[in-house]
N, C-alpha and C positions, 0 to 999 in steps of 0.2 A: 466511569465517564463514558456517556452514551455516544460519543461522536464529536466530529468537530463541524461546527456551523461556519460555512463559507457563505459569506455576505458578498454579493456583486452589486455593482451600480444596476439600480432599477428604473425604469421608464415609466412614469405613472400616468395611467389615463383615467380621468375622472376619479382620480384619488383612489383607485383600487391597488389592492395589494398584487405585485408582480407575481406571475405565474412561478411555481417551484418545482425543483425536482428533489425528490427524496430518494436517496440510496440506502437500502437495508441489506446489508451484507456482512461476511465476516471478515477474516484477515486479507483476503484477496483485496477486498475495498478499504480496508482499514490501514492500509500501508504498513503491513507487518514488516520489521526489520529494517525500517527506513523513516525519515521524517514524514509526517503527514502531508507535508508540502510536496513530496516527491511523488506520492500515490496518483493512481489515475483518476480518482474522483477530484482532487485538487487540480489536477490537470484539465479537466472537464471544466471546471469552474473558470479557469482562465480562458479556455477556448470560447465559452459562453460569452464572457465578458468582452471578448473580441468580435465575435459573430451574431450573437444573440443576446444583448445587454438586457432585455427585459426578464430574463430568468434568474433565479437565486437557486443556490445548492444547499441542501441539508445532508450531510453525511451521518447516518445513524448506524455505523457498520461496526461491529465489536469482533475481535479475534476470538476465535472458537465458538461462534453462535452457530446455532442450528436451524433448521426450519422451524421446529416448534418454538425455540425462543424468539425468532422473528416475528411469528405470528402472535405471540403473546404480547408483544411490545407496538404491534403495528396499530391497533385502534387509537392508543395515545398519540402516536406519532402523527397519524391522519389529523386527528382532531388539532393538535397543536401547530401543524404547519400547512395545513389545507393544501398539498401539493396537486399540480396537474399531472404531473408523471411520476411512477414510483418504480425505481428500479431494483428488482428482487435478484441479488446475488447469494444465493443459499444453497445448500445441499451437500457441498464438500464434506462439512463435519459430519453430518448424518451418514454418509457412505463409508467414511473412514472409521466409524465407531459401528457400522455393520447395523445401523438401524434399520427396520423393514422398509422397502421401498414404497409400499402403500401408504404408510405413514408421511413419508416425504411427498408423494404424490397430492395426498389430501391436505397437507400443510400449505404447499404452493397453493392448491386450488382455492383454499380458504383465504389465503392473501390477495389472491386475485379478486374473489368476489367482495371483500372489504373494500379493496382499492376502487372497484367498480362502483360500489354503493356509496362511496365518498366522492363520485364524479371525477376520477382520475383515471389514467390509463397505465396499466402495469406493463414494464418491459423487463422479461425473465430472461436473465443471463444462466444458461445452463452449465452445469459443471460435470466433470469427467473423474473418474477414480482409476488408480493403479490396476492393471490387468490381474494381479494377484489375487484379487478378490474373487476371481472365477467368472468364466464366462457368463453363466447364468444371471449372478447378482449385477455384473458391470453392464451388461445389455438392458437388463431390467430397470437399472439405476439411470441408465441414459433415456431410457423411452417415458420414465416418469414425468420429464419436463414437457415433453411434447402433449402426453396424456393431460397434463395439469392445465395446458393452455387451450386445448382442443373445445370448441363451442363457446369460446369466450371471447371478450373483446381485446385480450392481452396479447403481446407481441412477443414472439419468441426468437431472441437473437441467435447467433452462432456462438459457439464455445469461445469465451473472450480470451483464452490461453492458447487457441489452436497454433498460433506461429510462435509461441514461448516455450510451452511445456516440455517440448523434447530436445530443446536447445540449453545444454548444460551451462552455457556462458551465459544464459538471461535467467538462470534459476539459482536461489540461494541453496547453501549446502546442505540442507534438508531435503531438496529435491522436491519440495511441494510449494514454496513461495516464490515468486518471482522477484527479481532484483529491480532495484531503481530504474536501470536502463531498459527494463522491459515494459514500464509504465506507459510509456507513449504508444507502443504496439498495443496494449490492452485497450487504451482508449480509442485507438483508430478502429479496433474491431466492433467495440460499444457503440460508436459514433455511426458507424453504417446503418444501425437499426434506429438509433435514436434522433438522427438528424431529420426523418420523415415525420416524427411527432412532435417537432417542435414548432 
């Protein structure tokens, strides 16, 4: 299953399709360890239905997804859903698997180009990895998100788990995935960058 389609009330103007938001992510966006309805993407759909009901949300996130997997799936997703905004939340699994940072940067940059070519705006949510991977790798990993977005129309958000990741009460037992209680905080972080794109 490639994700959950969250349909929201849409306001039709001249019978045109409502603008959509496509979320391409990994377990952080796929509500790992909880029901899909508790995840930040579902909470985003609810918030949009309250404040911006002309928008629909498609969650195409898959637990375990890498930037390479997201890049392979993106052309079909863009063609099928014709979004106006694409939220890219990928990279964590690349880092945890020790994939080359240059590969992550290039995959993200390619996703941004495809999004731009489709007439949409990319919002990139940067990830962080544990410090035990070493200073050189972790710093290069962090920099890859900025490097991928430089010189593009993409928007680089803040790390969406910045208020969550170091709070053990908001993290699941694996220390990697946020709890259901953390999801509103993740949404608030994403919203700070997303709202101005709506």
